[in-house]
DRENDO-1510 file (C-alpha; in Angstrom, 1 decimal, always signed):
<recs>
REC; n; res; u; v; w
REC; 1; MET; -61.5; -33.6; -90.0 .
REC; 2; LEU; -59.9; -34.9; -93.2 .
REC; 3; ILE; -57.2; -32.1; -93.1 .
REC; 4; SER; -56.5; -33.0; -89.4 .
REC; 5; SER; -56.2; -36.7; -90.3 .
REC; 6; CYS; -53.7; -35.8; -93.1 .
REC; 7; ILE; -51.6; -33.6; -90.7 .
REC; 8; PHE; -51.7; -36.4; -88.1 .
REC; 9; TYR; -50.4; -39.0; -90.6 .
REC; 10; ALA; -47.9; -36.6; -92.1 .
REC; 11; PHE; -46.1; -36.3; -88.7 .
REC; 12; PHE; -44.8; -39.8; -89.2 .
REC; 13; LYS; -43.7; -39.4; -92.8 .
REC; 14; TRP; -45.5; -37.1; -95.2 .
REC; 15; GLU; -44.7; -39.3; -98.3 .
REC; 16; TYR; -46.9; -42.1; -96.9 .
REC; 17; ILE; -50.0; -39.9; -97.7 .
REC; 18; LEU; -49.2; -40.5; -101.4 .
REC; 19; ILE; -49.7; -44.3; -100.9 .
REC; 20; LEU; -52.9; -43.7; -99.0 .
REC; 21; PHE; -54.1; -41.3; -101.7 .
REC; 22; PHE; -53.4; -43.9; -104.4 .
REC; 23; THR; -55.5; -46.6; -102.7 .
REC; 24; ILE; -58.3; -44.1; -101.8 .
REC; 25; VAL; -58.6; -43.0; -105.5 .
REC; 26; VAL; -58.6; -46.6; -106.8 .
REC; 27; ASP; -61.2; -47.8; -104.3 .
REC; 28; TYR; -63.4; -44.7; -104.7 .
REC; 29; TYR; -63.8; -45.2; -108.4 .
REC; 30; ALA; -63.8; -49.0; -108.2 .
REC; 31; ALA; -66.9; -48.8; -106.1 .
REC; 32; PHE; -68.7; -46.8; -108.8 .
REC; 33; TRP; -67.6; -49.4; -111.3 .
REC; 34; ILE; -68.9; -52.2; -109.2 .
REC; 35; ASP; -72.2; -50.4; -108.6 .
REC; 36; ARG; -73.0; -50.0; -112.3 .
REC; 37; SER; -71.6; -53.3; -113.6 .
REC; 38; GLN; -73.1; -56.8; -113.7 .
REC; 39; GLY; -71.7; -60.4; -113.8 .
REC; 40; ARG; -68.1; -60.8; -114.8 .
REC; 41; GLU; -67.4; -57.1; -115.2 .
REC; 42; ARG; -68.6; -56.6; -111.6 .
REC; 43; LYS; -66.2; -59.2; -110.3 .
REC; 44; MET; -63.4; -57.6; -112.4 .
REC; 45; ALA; -64.0; -54.3; -110.8 .
REC; 46; LEU; -63.8; -55.8; -107.3 .
REC; 47; ALA; -60.6; -57.7; -108.4 .
REC; 48; VAL; -59.0; -54.4; -109.4 .
REC; 49; SER; -59.7; -52.9; -106.0 .
REC; 50; LEU; -58.4; -55.9; -104.1 .
REC; 51; ILE; -55.3; -56.3; -106.3 .
REC; 52; ALA; -54.4; -52.6; -105.8 .
REC; 53; ASN; -54.8; -52.8; -102.0 .
REC; 54; ILE; -53.1; -56.2; -101.6 .
REC; 55; GLY; -50.4; -55.2; -104.1 .
REC; 56; VAL; -49.5; -52.1; -102.1 .
REC; 57; LEU; -49.5; -54.2; -98.9 .
REC; 58; ALA; -47.3; -56.9; -100.6 .
REC; 59; MET; -44.8; -54.4; -102.0 .
REC; 60; PHE; -44.2; -52.5; -98.8 .
REC; 61; LYS; -44.7; -55.2; -96.2 .
REC; 62; TYR; -43.6; -58.5; -97.8 .
REC; 63; TYR; -41.1; -57.4; -100.5 .
REC; 64; TYR; -38.0; -58.3; -98.4 .
REC; 65; PHE; -39.7; -61.4; -97.0 .
REC; 66; LEU; -40.3; -62.7; -100.5 .
REC; 67; ILE; -36.8; -61.7; -101.6 .
REC; 68; ASP; -35.1; -63.3; -98.6 .
REC; 69; ASN; -37.0; -66.6; -99.1 .
REC; 70; PHE; -36.3; -66.5; -102.8 .
REC; 71; ASN; -32.6; -65.9; -102.2 .
REC; 72; SER; -32.6; -68.8; -99.7 .
REC; 73; PHE; -34.1; -71.1; -102.3 .
REC; 74; THR; -31.8; -70.0; -105.2 .
REC; 75; PHE; -28.7; -70.2; -103.0 .
REC; 76; ARG; -29.4; -73.8; -102.1 .
REC; 77; LEU; -30.3; -74.5; -105.7 .
REC; 78; ASN; -27.4; -73.0; -107.5 .
REC; 79; GLY; -25.5; -70.7; -105.1 .
REC; 80; THR; -26.8; -67.4; -106.5 .
REC; 81; THR; -28.8; -64.6; -104.8 .
REC; 82; TYR; -30.8; -61.6; -106.0 .
REC; 83; GLU; -30.0; -58.3; -104.4 .
REC; 84; PRO; -32.9; -55.8; -104.1 .
REC; 85; ARG; -32.3; -52.4; -105.8 .
REC; 86; TRP; -34.1; -50.1; -103.5 .
REC; 87; ASP; -34.9; -49.6; -99.8 .
REC; 88; ILE; -38.5; -49.9; -98.8 .
REC; 89; ILE; -39.8; -48.6; -95.5 .
REC; 90; LEU; -43.1; -50.0; -94.2 .
REC; 91; PRO; -45.7; -47.2; -94.0 .
REC; 92; ILE; -47.1; -47.0; -90.5 .
REC; 93; GLY; -50.5; -48.7; -90.0 .
REC; 94; LEU; -50.6; -49.9; -93.6 .
REC; 95; SER; -52.2; -53.3; -92.8 .
REC; 96; PHE; -55.0; -51.6; -90.9 .
REC; 97; HIS; -56.2; -49.0; -93.4 .
REC; 98; THR; -55.7; -51.4; -96.3 .
REC; 99; PHE; -58.1; -53.9; -94.7 .
REC; 100; GLN; -60.5; -51.1; -93.9 .
REC; 101; ALA; -60.4; -49.9; -97.5 .
REC; 102; MET; -61.0; -53.5; -98.8 .
REC; 103; SER; -64.0; -53.9; -96.6 .
REC; 104; TYR; -65.7; -51.0; -98.3 .
REC; 105; THR; -65.4; -52.3; -101.9 .
REC; 106; ILE; -66.4; -55.8; -100.7 .
REC; 107; GLU; -69.5; -54.5; -98.9 .
REC; 108; VAL; -70.4; -52.5; -102.0 .
REC; 109; TYR; -70.0; -55.6; -104.1 .
REC; 110; ARG; -72.2; -57.7; -101.8 .
REC; 111; GLY; -74.9; -55.0; -101.8 .
REC; 112; HIS; -74.6; -54.2; -98.1 .
REC; 113; GLN; -73.2; -50.7; -98.6 .
REC; 114; LYS; -74.3; -47.9; -101.0 .
REC; 115; VAL; -71.6; -46.2; -103.0 .
REC; 116; GLU; -70.2; -43.2; -101.2 .
REC; 117; ARG; -70.4; -40.3; -103.7 .
REC; 118; ASN; -68.6; -37.7; -101.6 .
REC; 119; PHE; -64.9; -38.2; -102.2 .
REC; 120; GLY; -63.9; -36.3; -99.0 .
REC; 121; ILE; -66.2; -38.4; -96.9 .
REC; 122; TYR; -64.8; -41.6; -98.3 .
REC; 123; ALA; -61.2; -40.4; -97.9 .
REC; 124; LEU; -62.1; -39.6; -94.3 .
REC; 125; TYR; -63.4; -43.1; -93.8 .
REC; 126; VAL; -60.0; -44.5; -94.7 .
REC; 127; MET; -58.0; -41.8; -92.9 .
REC; 128; PHE; -60.1; -41.1; -89.8 .
REC; 129; TYR; -57.2; -40.3; -87.5 .
REC; 130; PRO; -58.2; -41.8; -84.2 .
REC; 131; GLN; -58.1; -45.3; -85.7 .
REC; 132; LEU; -56.0; -44.7; -88.8 .
REC; 133; VAL; -52.8; -46.2; -87.4 .
REC; 134; ALA; -53.8; -49.3; -85.4 .
REC; 135; GLY; -57.6; -49.7; -85.7 .
REC; 136; PRO; -60.2; -50.7; -84.8 .
REC; 137; ILE; -60.8; -51.8; -88.4 .
REC; 138; GLU; -64.2; -50.4; -89.1 .
REC; 139; ARG; -66.9; -51.5; -91.5 .
REC; 140; PRO; -68.4; -48.8; -93.8 .
REC; 141; GLN; -71.9; -49.5; -92.4 .
REC; 142; ASN; -70.8; -48.5; -89.0 .
REC; 143; ILE; -68.8; -45.3; -89.6 .
REC; 144; LEU; -69.6; -43.7; -93.0 .
REC; 145; HIS; -73.1; -42.5; -92.1 .
REC; 146; GLN; -71.7; -40.9; -88.9 .
REC; 147; PHE; -69.6; -38.4; -90.9 .
REC; 148; TYR; -72.8; -36.8; -92.1 .
REC; 149; LYS; -74.2; -36.2; -88.6 .
REC; 150; LYS; -73.8; -33.0; -86.6 .
REC; 151; PHE; -72.8; -33.8; -83.0 .
REC; 152; ASP; -73.8; -31.2; -80.4 .
REC; 153; PHE; -71.8; -31.0; -77.2 .
REC; 154; ASP; -72.8; -33.7; -74.8 .
REC; 155; GLU; -71.1; -33.5; -71.4 .
REC; 156; ALA; -71.8; -37.1; -70.5 .
REC; 157; ARG; -70.4; -38.4; -73.8 .
REC; 158; VAL; -67.3; -36.2; -73.5 .
REC; 159; VAL; -66.6; -37.3; -70.0 .
REC; 160; SER; -67.1; -40.9; -71.0 .
REC; 161; GLY; -64.6; -40.5; -73.9 .
REC; 162; LEU; -62.0; -38.7; -71.8 .
REC; 163; ARG; -62.3; -41.4; -69.0 .
REC; 164; LEU; -61.7; -44.2; -71.5 .
REC; 165; MET; -58.7; -42.3; -72.9 .
REC; 166; LEU; -57.4; -42.0; -69.3 .
REC; 167; TRP; -57.7; -45.7; -68.8 .
REC; 168; GLY; -56.0; -46.3; -72.1 .
REC; 169; PHE; -53.0; -44.1; -71.2 .
REC; 170; PHE; -52.8; -45.9; -67.8 .
REC; 171; LYS; -52.7; -49.3; -69.5 .
REC; 172; LYS; -50.1; -48.1; -72.0 .
REC; 173; MET; -47.7; -45.9; -69.9 .
REC; 174; VAL; -48.0; -47.4; -66.5 .
REC; 175; ILE; -48.5; -51.1; -67.2 .
REC; 176; ALA; -47.4; -51.9; -70.8 .
REC; 177; ASP; -44.3; -49.7; -70.9 .
REC; 178; ASN; -43.0; -50.7; -67.5 .
REC; 179; PHE; -43.5; -54.4; -68.2 .
REC; 180; ALA; -41.6; -53.8; -71.4 .
REC; 181; THR; -38.5; -52.6; -69.6 .
REC; 182; TYR; -37.8; -56.2; -68.5 .
REC; 183; ALA; -39.2; -58.1; -71.4 .
REC; 184; ASP; -37.2; -56.0; -73.9 .
REC; 185; VAL; -34.0; -56.7; -72.1 .
REC; 186; VAL; -34.5; -60.5; -72.1 .
REC; 187; PHE; -35.8; -60.7; -75.7 .
REC; 188; GLY; -33.0; -58.5; -76.8 .
REC; 189; ASP; -30.4; -61.3; -75.9 .
REC; 190; VAL; -32.4; -64.4; -75.2 .
REC; 191; HIS; -29.4; -66.7; -75.3 .
REC; 192; ARG; -28.0; -65.2; -72.2 .
REC; 193; TYR; -30.9; -66.5; -70.1 .
REC; 194; GLN; -32.6; -69.7; -69.3 .
REC; 195; GLY; -35.3; -71.0; -67.0 .
REC; 196; LEU; -37.1; -68.5; -64.7 .
REC; 197; PRO; -35.9; -65.3; -66.4 .
REC; 198; LEU; -37.4; -66.5; -69.7 .
REC; 199; ILE; -40.7; -67.5; -68.0 .
REC; 200; VAL; -41.0; -64.1; -66.4 .
REC; 201; ALA; -40.1; -62.4; -69.7 .
REC; 202; ILE; -42.9; -64.1; -71.7 .
REC; 203; LEU; -45.4; -63.5; -68.9 .
REC; 204; PHE; -44.5; -59.8; -68.8 .
REC; 205; TYR; -44.7; -59.6; -72.6 .
REC; 206; SER; -48.2; -61.2; -72.5 .
REC; 207; VAL; -49.3; -58.4; -70.2 .
REC; 208; GLN; -47.4; -55.8; -72.2 .
REC; 209; ILE; -48.9; -56.5; -75.6 .
REC; 210; TYR; -52.4; -56.7; -74.2 .
REC; 211; CYS; -52.2; -53.4; -72.3 .
REC; 212; ASP; -50.3; -51.8; -75.2 .
REC; 213; PHE; -52.8; -52.7; -77.9 .
REC; 214; SER; -56.0; -52.5; -75.9 .
REC; 215; GLY; -54.7; -49.2; -74.4 .
REC; 216; TYR; -54.3; -47.8; -77.9 .
REC; 217; SER; -57.8; -49.0; -78.8 .
REC; 218; ASP; -59.2; -47.3; -75.7 .
REC; 219; ILE; -57.5; -44.1; -76.6 .
REC; 220; ALA; -58.8; -44.2; -80.2 .
REC; 221; ILE; -62.3; -45.1; -79.2 .
REC; 222; GLY; -62.3; -42.5; -76.5 .
REC; 223; THR; -61.0; -39.8; -78.8 .
REC; 224; ALA; -63.7; -40.5; -81.4 .
REC; 225; ARG; -66.3; -40.6; -78.6 .
REC; 226; VAL; -65.4; -37.1; -77.4 .
REC; 227; MET; -66.1; -35.8; -80.9 .
REC; 228; GLY; -69.3; -37.8; -81.1 .
REC; 229; PHE; -68.3; -40.8; -83.2 .
REC; 230; LYS; -68.9; -44.4; -82.1 .
REC; 231; LEU; -66.2; -47.0; -82.9 .
REC; 232; MET; -66.5; -50.7; -82.3 .
REC; 233; THR; -65.2; -52.4; -79.2 .
REC; 234; ASN; -61.9; -54.1; -80.0 .
REC; 235; PHE; -61.1; -56.0; -76.8 .
REC; 236; LYS; -63.2; -57.8; -74.2 .
REC; 237; ARG; -60.8; -59.1; -71.5 .
REC; 238; PRO; -59.3; -61.9; -73.6 .
REC; 239; TYR; -57.2; -63.4; -70.7 .
REC; 240; LEU; -60.4; -64.3; -68.9 .
REC; 241; ALA; -61.4; -66.6; -71.8 .
REC; 242; ARG; -61.9; -70.3; -71.2 .
REC; 243; SER; -60.9; -71.5; -74.6 .
REC; 244; ILE; -58.8; -70.3; -77.6 .
REC; 245; ALA; -62.0; -69.9; -79.6 .
REC; 246; GLU; -63.3; -67.6; -76.9 .
REC; 247; PHE; -60.0; -65.8; -76.7 .
REC; 248; TRP; -60.3; -64.8; -80.3 .
REC; 249; LYS; -63.8; -63.5; -79.7 .
REC; 250; ARG; -62.3; -61.2; -77.2 .
REC; 251; TRP; -58.9; -60.3; -78.7 .
REC; 252; HIS; -58.6; -57.8; -81.6 .
REC; 253; ILE; -62.2; -58.2; -82.4 .
REC; 254; SER; -62.2; -56.0; -85.5 .
REC; 255; LEU; -59.5; -58.1; -87.1 .
REC; 256; SER; -60.9; -61.5; -86.1 .
REC; 257; THR; -64.4; -60.6; -87.4 .
REC; 258; TRP; -62.8; -59.2; -90.6 .
REC; 259; PHE; -61.2; -62.6; -91.3 .
REC; 260; ARG; -64.4; -64.4; -90.3 .
REC; 261; ASP; -66.5; -62.4; -92.8 .
REC; 262; TYR; -64.1; -62.0; -95.7 .
REC; 263; LEU; -62.0; -65.2; -95.6 .
REC; 264; TYR; -63.4; -67.9; -93.3 .
REC; 265; ILE; -67.0; -67.8; -94.4 .
REC; 266; PRO; -66.2; -67.5; -98.2 .
REC; 267; LEU; -63.9; -70.6; -97.7 .
REC; 268; GLY; -67.0; -72.4; -96.5 .
REC; 269; GLY; -66.7; -71.8; -92.7 .
REC; 270; ASN; -68.1; -74.8; -90.8 .
REC; 271; ARG; -70.7; -75.6; -93.4 .
REC; 272; VAL; -68.4; -78.1; -95.0 .
REC; 273; ALA; -67.0; -81.6; -94.2 .
REC; 274; VAL; -65.1; -81.7; -90.9 .
REC; 275; PRO; -61.6; -82.1; -92.5 .
REC; 276; ARG; -62.2; -79.1; -94.8 .
REC; 277; TRP; -63.6; -77.1; -91.8 .
REC; 278; TYR; -60.4; -77.7; -89.9 .
REC; 279; LEU; -58.4; -76.7; -93.0 .
REC; 280; ASN; -60.4; -73.5; -93.2 .
REC; 281; ILE; -59.6; -72.7; -89.6 .
REC; 282; LEU; -55.9; -73.3; -90.2 .
REC; 283; ILE; -55.8; -71.2; -93.4 .
REC; 284; VAL; -57.4; -68.3; -91.6 .
REC; 285; PHE; -54.9; -68.3; -88.7 .
REC; 286; LEU; -51.9; -68.8; -91.0 .
REC; 287; VAL; -53.0; -65.8; -93.1 .
REC; 288; SER; -53.7; -63.8; -89.8 .
REC; 289; GLY; -50.2; -64.6; -88.7 .
REC; 290; LEU; -48.7; -63.4; -92.0 .
REC; 291; TRP; -50.9; -60.2; -91.7 .
REC; 292; HIS; -49.2; -59.4; -88.5 .
REC; 293; GLY; -45.7; -59.5; -89.9 .
REC; 294; ALA; -43.5; -60.6; -92.8 .
REC; 295; SER; -41.7; -63.4; -90.9 .
REC; 296; TRP; -42.1; -67.1; -90.4 .
REC; 297; ASN; -42.3; -66.5; -86.7 .
REC; 298; PHE; -45.7; -64.8; -87.2 .
REC; 299; VAL; -46.8; -67.7; -89.5 .
REC; 300; ILE; -45.9; -70.2; -86.8 .
REC; 301; TRP; -47.7; -68.0; -84.2 .
REC; 302; GLY; -50.9; -68.0; -86.3 .
REC; 303; GLY; -50.5; -71.8; -87.0 .
REC; 304; LEU; -50.3; -72.5; -83.3 .
REC; 305; HIS; -53.5; -70.7; -82.7 .
REC; 306; GLY; -55.1; -72.6; -85.6 .
REC; 307; PHE; -53.9; -75.8; -84.1 .
REC; 308; TYR; -55.2; -74.9; -80.7 .
REC; 309; GLN; -58.6; -74.2; -82.2 .
REC; 310; ILE; -58.8; -77.4; -84.0 .
REC; 311; CYS; -57.7; -79.4; -80.9 .
REC; 312; GLY; -60.3; -77.5; -78.9 .
REC; 313; HIS; -63.1; -78.6; -81.4 .
REC; 314; MET; -61.9; -82.2; -81.4 .
REC; 315; THR; -61.8; -82.5; -77.6 .
REC; 316; ARG; -64.9; -80.4; -76.9 .
REC; 317; ASN; -67.0; -83.3; -75.5 .
REC; 318; LEU; -64.0; -84.5; -73.4 .
REC; 319; GLN; -63.6; -81.1; -72.0 .
REC; 320; LYS; -67.3; -80.9; -71.0 .
REC; 321; ALA; -67.0; -84.3; -69.3 .
REC; 322; VAL; -63.9; -83.3; -67.4 .
REC; 323; PHE; -64.4; -79.7; -66.4 .
REC; 324; THR; -68.2; -79.2; -66.2 .
REC; 325; PRO; -68.7; -81.4; -63.1 .
REC; 326; MET; -65.9; -79.4; -61.4 .
REC; 327; GLY; -68.0; -76.2; -61.4 .
REC; 328; ARG; -66.1; -73.0; -60.9 .
REC; 329; LEU; -62.8; -74.8; -60.4 .
REC; 330; GLY; -63.2; -76.4; -63.8 .
REC; 331; GLY; -63.8; -73.0; -65.4 .
REC; 332; LEU; -60.7; -71.7; -63.6 .
REC; 333; LEU; -58.6; -74.5; -64.9 .
REC; 334; GLN; -59.9; -74.0; -68.5 .
REC; 335; ASN; -58.9; -70.3; -68.1 .
REC; 336; TRP; -55.4; -71.2; -66.9 .
REC; 337; ILE; -54.9; -73.6; -69.8 .
REC; 338; THR; -56.1; -71.1; -72.3 .
REC; 339; VAL; -53.8; -68.4; -70.9 .
REC; 340; ALA; -50.8; -70.8; -70.9 .
REC; 341; LEU; -51.4; -71.7; -74.5 .
REC; 342; ALA; -51.7; -68.1; -75.6 .
REC; 343; VAL; -48.6; -67.1; -73.6 .
REC; 344; PHE; -46.5; -69.9; -75.2 .
REC; 345; ALA; -47.6; -68.7; -78.6 .
REC; 346; TRP; -46.5; -65.2; -77.8 .
REC; 347; ILE; -42.9; -66.5; -77.8 .
REC; 348; PHE; -42.9; -66.7; -81.6 .
REC; 349; PHE; -44.7; -63.4; -81.9 .
REC; 350; ARG; -42.1; -61.5; -79.9 .
REC; 351; ALA; -38.8; -63.2; -80.7 .
REC; 352; HIS; -36.6; -61.5; -83.3 .
REC; 353; ASN; -36.2; -64.7; -85.4 .
REC; 354; PHE; -36.9; -68.4; -85.4 .
REC; 355; LYS; -33.6; -69.2; -83.8 .
REC; 356; ASP; -34.3; -67.0; -80.8 .
REC; 357; ALA; -37.9; -68.4; -80.5 .
REC; 358; ARG; -36.6; -72.0; -80.6 .
REC; 359; TYR; -34.0; -71.3; -77.9 .
REC; 360; PHE; -36.6; -69.5; -75.8 .
REC; 361; ALA; -39.2; -72.4; -76.1 .
REC; 362; THR; -36.6; -75.1; -75.4 .
REC; 363; HIS; -35.0; -73.4; -72.4 .
REC; 364; LEU; -38.1; -72.2; -70.5 .
REC; 365; PHE; -37.7; -74.9; -67.8 .
REC; 366; SER; -33.9; -75.2; -67.8 .
REC; 367; GLU; -32.2; -74.9; -64.5 .
REC; 368; SER; -30.1; -71.8; -63.7 .
REC; 369; SER; -28.3; -71.1; -60.4 .
REC; 370; HIS; -28.5; -67.3; -60.8 .
REC; 371; SER; -32.1; -67.0; -62.1 .
REC; 372; TRP; -33.3; -64.7; -59.3 .
REC; 373; SER; -30.2; -62.5; -59.5 .
REC; 374; GLU; -30.7; -62.0; -63.3 .
REC; 375; ILE; -34.3; -60.8; -62.6 .
REC; 376; VAL; -33.4; -58.6; -59.7 .
REC; 377; ARG; -30.6; -57.0; -61.7 .
REC; 378; ILE; -33.1; -55.7; -64.3 .
REC; 379; ILE; -36.2; -54.9; -62.2 .
REC; 380; THR; -35.7; -52.1; -59.6 .
REC; 381; PRO; -37.8; -52.0; -56.5 .
REC; 382; GLN; -39.8; -49.0; -57.8 .
REC; 383; THR; -40.5; -50.8; -61.1 .
REC; 384; LEU; -41.5; -53.9; -59.1 .
REC; 385; PHE; -44.0; -51.8; -57.1 .
REC; 386; THR; -45.4; -50.2; -60.3 .
REC; 387; LEU; -45.8; -53.6; -62.0 .
REC; 388; ALA; -47.5; -55.2; -59.0 .
REC; 389; ALA; -49.8; -52.2; -58.3 .
REC; 390; GLY; -50.6; -51.8; -62.1 .
REC; 391; PHE; -51.4; -55.4; -62.5 .
REC; 392; ILE; -53.6; -55.6; -59.4 .
REC; 393; ILE; -55.6; -52.5; -60.6 .
REC; 394; LEU; -55.9; -54.0; -64.1 .
REC; 395; TYR; -57.1; -57.4; -62.9 .
REC; 396; THR; -59.6; -55.8; -60.4 .
REC; 397; ILE; -61.2; -53.6; -63.1 .
REC; 398; GLU; -61.2; -56.4; -65.7 .
REC; 399; LYS; -63.1; -58.6; -63.3 .
REC; 400; MET; -65.5; -55.8; -62.4 .
REC; 401; GLN; -66.1; -55.2; -66.1 .
REC; 402; GLU; -67.2; -58.8; -66.6 .
REC; 403; LYS; -70.2; -58.2; -64.4 .
REC; 404; THR; -70.9; -54.5; -64.7 .
REC; 405; ASP; -70.1; -51.5; -66.9 .
REC; 406; VAL; -67.3; -49.8; -64.9 .
REC; 407; GLY; -68.0; -46.5; -66.6 .
REC; 408; VAL; -71.6; -46.5; -65.5 .
REC; 409; TRP; -70.5; -47.5; -62.0 .
REC; 410; VAL; -68.2; -44.5; -61.8 .
REC; 411; ASP; -70.9; -42.2; -63.1 .
REC; 412; HIS; -73.1; -43.2; -60.2 .
REC; 413; ARG; -70.4; -42.5; -57.6 .
REC; 414; PRO; -70.6; -39.2; -55.6 .
REC; 415; GLN; -68.7; -36.3; -57.2 .
REC; 416; TRP; -65.8; -36.5; -54.7 .
REC; 417; GLN; -65.3; -40.2; -55.4 .
REC; 418; ARG; -65.4; -39.7; -59.2 .
REC; 419; TRP; -62.8; -37.0; -59.2 .
REC; 420; GLY; -60.8; -38.9; -56.7 .
REC; 421; ILE; -60.7; -41.8; -59.2 .
REC; 422; TYR; -59.6; -39.4; -62.0 .
REC; 423; TYR; -56.9; -37.8; -59.9 .
REC; 424; PHE; -55.7; -41.2; -58.7 .
REC; 425; PHE; -55.1; -42.5; -62.3 .
REC; 426; THR; -53.7; -39.2; -63.4 .
REC; 427; PHE; -51.2; -39.2; -60.5 .
REC; 428; PHE; -50.2; -42.8; -61.3 .
REC; 429; ILE; -49.5; -41.9; -64.9 .
REC; 430; LEU; -47.5; -38.8; -64.1 .
REC; 431; VAL; -45.5; -40.5; -61.3 .
REC; 432; PHE; -45.1; -44.1; -62.4 .
REC; 433; GLY; -45.7; -43.8; -66.2 .
REC; 434; TYR; -42.9; -44.5; -68.6 .
REC; 435; PHE; -42.2; -41.3; -70.6 .
REC; 436; GLY; -39.3; -42.6; -72.7 .
REC; 437; ALA; -39.6; -43.3; -76.4 .
REC; 438; MET; -41.9; -46.4; -76.5 .
REC; 439; GLN; -43.9; -46.8; -79.7 .
REC; 440; PHE; -47.2; -48.7; -79.7 .
REC; 441; ILE; -46.4; -52.3; -80.7 .
REC; 442; TYR; -49.1; -52.5; -83.4 .
REC; 443; PHE; -47.8; -49.4; -85.2 .
REC; 444; GLN; -45.4; -51.8; -86.9 .
REC; 445; PHE; -48.3; -53.6; -88.6 .
</recs>
């Protein structure tokens, strides 16, 4: 399994394995150091592990971000700039396996996880190929012990995993990649558009990023399940949430819980004075934004979500007074408001730079006499059919999943219906799926 993971990662760029090997060795021995130390030395051992991981992440992901901001500062100060001496390429999935590695040494430090003495098993924990590139970010308590188990063939488990993979490929290739064909055109030259084409673009991107990332998670979890391993759920229908706080309990769960356990709670969480509590929320979301990318756009995106959360807490009683008496309509309105806020924030996540994001945000509702012609020029009738059919299927299954386990529901169908469903989705992928070069969005993180 470890060899397979190395080969899998080497397909992207074999030199990246050397970076992984460095952090694996450091964390493996740091855990032993933590385990046999006490007091200050124990903290020092943890610090060595964290510095090594964060240092690698800072070097490869934030080097140019820091240099560019330093150059901007010095140029305004005295007209000079510093030119970097080497080219640095971001290793694929670096943020994910770095955070997973840090969770191991932190849990050993807290006494929640025993030291893993088998080097190969620990290396596999960091490099397990189904979730190596884009998560879920697993905790050692959940996955390490599974590498010692022998999994016999279980038809029901294998079918369940393959079915989840099929659903993930459908979300990625039929929905996400087809929605991307329009969103990429508009975001590639935002200053050419205004009004309705921009609104459609950000709505399309909101669907694209969800189906792209959750589709990857489904494929990863399904792949692991086929082999017998159980990975944590990473998405729970976030666009059905009724608040931003609930949205983050449903979106990228492995990352949001990571920040909760290793940053938010150590900062004091909600067990502090209200102003400090709000500051803790804002810090977590700003750091989360920076984790996603070395750009002020991502920091603004994270800051917006932090601001949304704070406002949600401040107006909680008012929301109950307004929406609760309205029953289901009130819940629907809360959902629409939540989705609208999340969609607006995606502008800063997707735009190439702050200039594009500012233009996009300020021209959403501008009038344009040729708005429809711009949209029709990009979206062909076949693509429009694919988008509509894919979205309807997605929404129907998401709503069903809120009330029942769709996998169990399928298992209880007659055999001809089960295979009809499998062939239907396979047919849709083969006929309407996008087979061009379209990388998973979160590979860049």
